[in-house]
Structure formats: C-alpha cells, structure tokens
N, C-alpha and C positions, 0 to 999 in steps of 0.2 A: 770555861770559857774569856778569858781577859785580855784584849789588843791593843788595848794602850795602860796595861796596869790597875787601872786603877779603875774601869767598870766591865762589871758581871752582865753579860750579855745571855737572856735566854735561848735553849738551842731553836726558839721559835724567831727572835730576832737575828741570830745570826742564821738564819734559815734562808731569809727575808730579806739579806745584806745582800749587794751588786756593787759590783765596781764599775766605774764606768772606763771605758775603753777611748784610745785618743781617735779620733777625727780623721788624722794627718796618717798613722799609721797602724792601728790597730792594736797597737800593746797596750798596756795597764796604764790607766792616766792616775797620775799620782799628785798630789800636795806637795807646793816642798816644807814636807814635815817628815817624821821618823816616823813611820810605825811599828809597831812593839815584835821586837824580833829583828827587823835591822840597823843597820851599824851606823853610827853616828861618820861622817865624812872626817878625817883626821884634820883637815882647815879648819873647822869648822872647833874640833876639842882641843887643840892649840890654842884659838884667839881666846877662849872661852879662857884656860889659864890664865894667858896673859894676861886677861882682864883681870883675872883673879887676883894675879899677884899683886896689883894694881889696887884694889877696892879696901874699903877698910872695913866692911865683912858682906855678910850674903845675906840677901831675904829670900825664905821663897815663899810665892803665894799658891795653895792650888794643885799642890802638887801632894801624894804619896811618898813619892820619892822609893816606886816599886824596884822600877828598872834602874838599872847599877849607872846608865846612860847620865844621868841627873844626881844620884846620890856619892858616883865619885868626886863630885867638887863641894860636896859636904865633909868627903873623908878632906880631901884636897886643902877647905880652908880651914877646917879646925888642926892638920898638922900647924899649919901656917899662922895658927895661935889668934883666928879672924873671930872675930861675933857672927853670929848664927843666930836668926831669928824663923818663925816656921808659922804661917798663917793658914791655917788647913780645919776644913771639918772632919776629923776624925785622927785615929793615930797615922804616924807615919813613920817612915822604916828610920831616920834619922833622928825623934821624940829625943833619944837618950842621947847623944851630942849634943843637943842642941843649946846654944843660954835663953830664948824663950820658945818658949813653944805659945798661940794665941789657937784657943780651938775654938774657929766661927767661920760662918760665912765672909769668904771675899771682901765683898761685895757689901756687907755689913760694917766688917771690918779696919776695911780699907774709908768705907767713905768716914767713919767716929776720925779716923787720923786728919784727914782730909778738915776736916772741920773744923778741929783744933787750931792747925798753921796756917 
C-alpha cells in the first residue's frame, strides 16, 4: 500500500493507522491536503496552470511525482518549453523529462544553495 505515492507502509503500520473524527459532526477529519486517490479541486488545478504560465521554470523539491496530480504540471511545463529541475532522493516519474536532477536530501541540497547566495 502506498497512501501518498511515496511511502510504503507495512501491514502492521497500516493496521495501526486511525483516522481522526470531527468533534462537531463525527465525520472524517481531514487536513487541507489531498489524500492519495482523492481529486484536487478544479480551482486549485487552474491556479497552478495559471502560475505555470507566468513562471520562468519549475523546481520540484522532495516528490517522486508518482501521482498524476503533480506530474501533469511537469508535462505542461515541458510542453511550454520551461526548464524543470528536481531535488529528490531516488528516482522520480519525471527524471527523463527534466533539465536538471539532483539526487540528494532536500534539506542538504537547499542548505548548500542557501549558503551560496
């Protein structure tokens, strides 16, 4: 099972996971994130596409891009001929598409970049 597309949980971890309930209505309490398998709201997707049109390039930090929700923006950036760079430990779904891939810890890599500038 890969609930977020990146982390593999053991059956033991999966069995111990409990979803919190809302104290007001008793429904599932969800943070303002998109769980694996959920849909991203259309206004959010459109906002990202709008921002993609305005940007000079895309930097992906700490994502395998295994879920299409994020990967589609890399496809759109490349179609628009915008440069894309990835900082991540291990392979990502978009490695073959990007202009620069840094295989390393996001904290380590970005700390080094910060110390330069």
